[in-house]
C-alpha positions in Angstrom: -0.4 -2.5 -5.6 2.4 -5.0 -5.1 0.5 -8.0 -3.9 3.6 -10.0 -3.0 5.0 -7.2 -0.7 1.5 -6.9 0.9 1.5 -10.6 1.6 5.0 -10.4 3.1 3.9 -7.7 5.5 0.8 -9.8 6.5 3.1 -12.7 7.2 5.6 -10.5 9.1 2.8 -9.0 11.3 1.4 -12.5 11.9 4.8 -13.8 13.0 5.4 -10.7 15.2 2.0 -11.6 16.9 3.4 -15.1 17.4 0.5 -16.6 15.5 0.6 -19.6 13.1 -1.3 -19.5 9.9 -3.7 -21.9 11.5 -4.3 -19.7 14.5 -4.9 -16.6 12.3 -7.2 -18.6 10.1 -9.2 -19.7 13.1 -9.4 -16.2 14.7 -10.5 -14.7 11.4 -12.8 -17.5 10.2 -10.7 -17.9 7.1 -9.1 -21.0 5.7 -5.4 -21.8 6.3 -5.0 -22.1 2.5 -6.5 -18.7 2.0 -4.2 -17.1 4.6 -1.3 -18.8 2.8 -2.3 -17.5 -0.6 -2.5 -14.0 0.8 0.9 -14.3 2.4 2.4 -15.6 -0.9 0.8 -12.8 -2.9 -1.4 -15.2 -4.8 -4.7 -13.6 -3.5 -5.7 -10.1 -2.5 -8.3 -10.0 0.3 -11.5 -8.0 0.0 -11.7 -4.8 2.0 -13.8 -6.5 4.6 -11.4 -9.4 5.0 -8.4 -7.0 5.0 -10.0 -5.1 8.0 -10.6 -8.4 9.8 -7.0 -9.5 9.3 -5.6 -6.1 10.2 -7.7 -6.0 13.4 -6.6 -9.5 14.4 -2.9 -8.6 13.9 -3.3 -5.2 15.6 -2.0 -3.6 12.5 -2.9 -0.4 10.8 -3.7 -0.1 7.1 -0.6 2.1 6.8 1.6 -0.7 8.2 0.3 -3.2 5.8 0.0 -1.0 2.7 2.9 1.4 3.1 5.3 0.2 0.3 2.4 -0.3 -2.1 1.2 3.3 -1.5 4.8 4.5 -1.8 5.3 2.7 -5.1 2.0 4.1 -6.3 3.1 7.6 -5.6 6.5 7.0 -7.3 4.6 5.8 -10.4 2.4 8.8 -10.3 5.3 11.2 -10.0 7.0 9.5 -12.9 4.0 10.2 -15.1 3.9 13.8 -13.9 7.6 14.2 -14.8 6.9 12.8 -18.3 4.1 15.2 -18.9 6.1 18.2 -17.5 8.8 17.4 -20.0 6.3 18.1 -22.8 5.4 21.5 -21.5 6.8 24.8 -22.6 8.5 27.2 -20.2 5.4 29.3 -19.5 3.3 26.2 -18.8 5.9 24.8 -16.4 6.0 28.1 -14.6 2.2 27.9 -14.1 2.4 24.3 -12.8 5.2 25.3 -10.4 3.1 28.2 -9.1 0.2 25.9 -8.3 2.5 23.4 -6.7 4.1 26.1 -4.6 0.7 27.1 -3.2 -0.4 23.6 -2.6 2.8 22.6 -0.9 3.1 25.9 0.9 6.5 26.7 -0.6 7.6 30.3 -0.7 9.1 31.4 -4.0 
């Protein structure tokens, strides 16, 4: 997860909500310093704290985590590509057949 990107999205949602760090800290019972560290990507909140912040900002987990999830999938796809490059033609055909079924792609 890219903690800096995550922090930037928290800050963006806070600003869209017209809240200062102090106001968000007060509403979430967190310290201003902790909010600042999250926004700068220096700290990653626990799941419970994440939910409290997201609720206060009226933000979904998708909104706050999107690029992190997207980057995670890109990394995973790169690893798959590397492994596929090591397979022979018959093995690749098997993998493609499975993917076609999973992705509902007609041959």
